[in-house]
C-alpha atoms as an extended CHARMM CRD file, in Angstrom:
* protein
*
        82  EXT
         1         1  UNK       CA            -22.1480000000        8.9780000000       -0.9850000000  PROA      1               0.0000000000
         2         2  UNK       CA            -21.4550000000        8.7330000000       -4.6970000000  PROA      2               0.0000000000
         3         3  UNK       CA            -17.8060000000        8.2350000000       -5.5910000000  PROA      3               0.0000000000
         4         4  UNK       CA            -16.8100000000        6.8050000000       -2.2090000000  PROA      4               0.0000000000
         5         5  UNK       CA            -15.6320000000        3.2260000000       -2.1430000000  PROA      5               0.0000000000
         6         6  UNK       CA            -16.6720000000        1.0100000000        0.7110000000  PROA      6               0.0000000000
         7         7  UNK       CA            -14.2600000000       -1.6110000000        2.0740000000  PROA      7               0.0000000000
         8         8  UNK       CA            -14.5530000000       -4.9760000000        0.3200000000  PROA      8               0.0000000000
         9         9  UNK       CA            -16.7440000000       -7.5710000000        2.0140000000  PROA      9               0.0000000000
        10        10  UNK       CA            -14.3250000000      -10.3900000000        1.1810000000  PROA      10              0.0000000000
        11        11  UNK       CA            -10.7620000000      -10.0870000000        2.5300000000  PROA      11              0.0000000000
        12        12  UNK       CA             -8.3660000000       -9.0360000000       -0.2140000000  PROA      12              0.0000000000
        13        13  UNK       CA             -4.7960000000      -10.3270000000       -0.3920000000  PROA      13              0.0000000000
        14        14  UNK       CA             -2.0590000000       -8.4070000000       -2.1690000000  PROA      14              0.0000000000
        15        15  UNK       CA              1.0450000000      -10.0560000000       -3.6010000000  PROA      15              0.0000000000
        16        16  UNK       CA              4.3660000000       -8.3870000000       -2.8570000000  PROA      16              0.0000000000
        17        17  UNK       CA              8.0530000000       -9.2140000000       -2.9690000000  PROA      17              0.0000000000
        18        18  UNK       CA             10.7380000000       -8.3240000000       -0.4570000000  PROA      18              0.0000000000
        19        19  UNK       CA             13.8540000000       -6.7580000000       -1.9900000000  PROA      19              0.0000000000
        20        20  UNK       CA             15.9680000000       -7.9470000000        0.9640000000  PROA      20              0.0000000000
        21        21  UNK       CA             15.2550000000      -11.6840000000        1.1490000000  PROA      21              0.0000000000
        22        22  UNK       CA             13.4750000000      -12.0700000000       -2.2300000000  PROA      22              0.0000000000
        23        23  UNK       CA             10.4520000000      -13.6900000000       -0.5360000000  PROA      23              0.0000000000
        24        24  UNK       CA              7.1290000000      -13.4640000000       -2.3340000000  PROA      24              0.0000000000
        25        25  UNK       CA              4.2390000000      -13.1130000000        0.0450000000  PROA      25              0.0000000000
        26        26  UNK       CA              0.5480000000      -12.3890000000        0.2480000000  PROA      26              0.0000000000
        27        27  UNK       CA             -0.4210000000       -9.5270000000        2.5220000000  PROA      27              0.0000000000
        28        28  UNK       CA             -3.7900000000       -8.4540000000        3.8730000000  PROA      28              0.0000000000
        29        29  UNK       CA             -4.9350000000       -4.8460000000        3.6000000000  PROA      29              0.0000000000
        30        30  UNK       CA             -4.1060000000       -4.4190000000        7.2830000000  PROA      30              0.0000000000
        31        31  UNK       CA             -0.4710000000       -5.3520000000        6.6460000000  PROA      31              0.0000000000
        32        32  UNK       CA              0.0650000000       -2.5340000000        4.1470000000  PROA      32              0.0000000000
        33        33  UNK       CA              0.1890000000        1.2530000000        4.4400000000  PROA      33              0.0000000000
        34        34  UNK       CA             -0.1810000000        3.6960000000        1.5760000000  PROA      34              0.0000000000
        35        35  UNK       CA              1.1960000000        7.2440000000        1.6560000000  PROA      35              0.0000000000
        36        36  UNK       CA              0.0400000000        9.6750000000       -1.0160000000  PROA      36              0.0000000000
        37        37  UNK       CA              2.2480000000       12.6950000000       -1.4690000000  PROA      37              0.0000000000
        38        38  UNK       CA              2.4420000000       15.6130000000       -3.8630000000  PROA      38              0.0000000000
        39        39  UNK       CA              4.7570000000       13.7920000000       -6.2690000000  PROA      39              0.0000000000
        40        40  UNK       CA              5.6520000000       10.3310000000       -7.5110000000  PROA      40              0.0000000000
        41        41  UNK       CA              8.6300000000       10.3470000000       -5.1590000000  PROA      41              0.0000000000
        42        42  UNK       CA              6.4440000000       10.8730000000       -2.1190000000  PROA      42              0.0000000000
        43        43  UNK       CA              3.7280000000        8.3720000000       -3.0390000000  PROA      43              0.0000000000
        44        44  UNK       CA              4.5470000000        4.8830000000       -1.8280000000  PROA      44              0.0000000000
        45        45  UNK       CA              3.3060000000        1.8090000000       -0.0180000000  PROA      45              0.0000000000
        46        46  UNK       CA              5.0670000000        0.0300000000        2.7890000000  PROA      46              0.0000000000
        47        47  UNK       CA              4.9360000000       -3.2210000000        4.7230000000  PROA      47              0.0000000000
        48        48  UNK       CA              7.0420000000       -5.4090000000        6.9630000000  PROA      48              0.0000000000
        49        49  UNK       CA              8.2700000000       -8.5710000000        5.2640000000  PROA      49              0.0000000000
        50        50  UNK       CA              6.7120000000      -11.5510000000        7.0720000000  PROA      50              0.0000000000
        51        51  UNK       CA              9.7510000000      -13.7010000000        6.2180000000  PROA      51              0.0000000000
        52        52  UNK       CA             12.7380000000      -11.5560000000        7.2710000000  PROA      52              0.0000000000
        53        53  UNK       CA             11.1280000000       -8.6540000000        9.1560000000  PROA      53              0.0000000000
        54        54  UNK       CA             12.5840000000       -5.9580000000        6.8860000000  PROA      54              0.0000000000
        55        55  UNK       CA             10.7250000000       -2.6850000000        6.4980000000  PROA      55              0.0000000000
        56        56  UNK       CA              9.8870000000       -2.4210000000        2.7940000000  PROA      56              0.0000000000
        57        57  UNK       CA              8.9520000000        0.7830000000        0.9830000000  PROA      57              0.0000000000
        58        58  UNK       CA              8.0230000000        0.7740000000       -2.7150000000  PROA      58              0.0000000000
        59        59  UNK       CA              6.8040000000        3.4840000000       -5.0890000000  PROA      59              0.0000000000
        60        60  UNK       CA              3.0990000000        3.5080000000       -5.8850000000  PROA      60              0.0000000000
        61        61  UNK       CA              1.8850000000        4.7250000000       -9.2520000000  PROA      61              0.0000000000
        62        62  UNK       CA             -1.7110000000        5.6100000000      -10.0150000000  PROA      62              0.0000000000
        63        63  UNK       CA             -2.7830000000        2.0130000000      -10.6720000000  PROA      63              0.0000000000
        64        64  UNK       CA             -1.2270000000        0.7250000000       -7.4320000000  PROA      64              0.0000000000
        65        65  UNK       CA             -2.8830000000        3.5470000000       -5.4700000000  PROA      65              0.0000000000
        66        66  UNK       CA             -6.2290000000        2.6240000000       -7.0460000000  PROA      66              0.0000000000
        67        67  UNK       CA             -5.8480000000       -1.0870000000       -6.2390000000  PROA      67              0.0000000000
        68        68  UNK       CA             -4.6920000000       -0.5350000000       -2.6590000000  PROA      68              0.0000000000
        69        69  UNK       CA             -7.3470000000        2.0180000000       -1.7660000000  PROA      69              0.0000000000
        70        70  UNK       CA            -10.0280000000       -0.1300000000       -3.4170000000  PROA      70              0.0000000000
        71        71  UNK       CA             -8.7990000000       -3.1000000000       -1.3750000000  PROA      71              0.0000000000
        72        72  UNK       CA             -9.1510000000       -1.2900000000        1.9430000000  PROA      72              0.0000000000
        73        73  UNK       CA             -5.4920000000       -0.3880000000        2.6400000000  PROA      73              0.0000000000
        74        74  UNK       CA             -5.1560000000        2.4450000000        5.1450000000  PROA      74              0.0000000000
        75        75  UNK       CA             -4.0340000000        5.6340000000        3.4350000000  PROA      75              0.0000000000
        76        76  UNK       CA             -2.0790000000        8.5930000000        4.7340000000  PROA      76              0.0000000000
        77        77  UNK       CA             -2.2230000000       11.7930000000        2.7020000000  PROA      77              0.0000000000
        78        78  UNK       CA              1.0000000000       13.7430000000        3.0280000000  PROA      78              0.0000000000
        79        79  UNK       CA              0.6410000000       17.5180000000        3.0250000000  PROA      79              0.0000000000
        80        80  UNK       CA              3.0500000000       19.9980000000        1.5370000000  PROA      80              0.0000000000
        81        81  UNK       CA              4.5690000000       22.6020000000        3.8630000000  PROA      81              0.0000000000
        82        82  UNK       CA              4.7460000000       25.1560000000        1.0490000000  PROA      82              0.0000000000
C-alpha cells in the first residue's frame, strides 16, 4: 500500500542515554516502545536501561516518532476519552 513503511531488512540500532546511571547504549527496535498521544506530553518512547535496569521514559517529538516508526519500533496509539 502506498504510504505504508515496511520494517527495515537490516536490524536498526538506536542510541539512547539513561538519565539514572548516565550509560549510553545502543538498543534494537524490539527494546523500545513508542506511545503516540494527543499531545506532546503524551507522546513518548520508553525502554529499560540495559546497564542499571531502570525504566526510562523520554518525550518524542515529530522527528523521533518518524525515526522510531521507520526503524520498526512497536507503536501504541493512545486514545482520548473525550
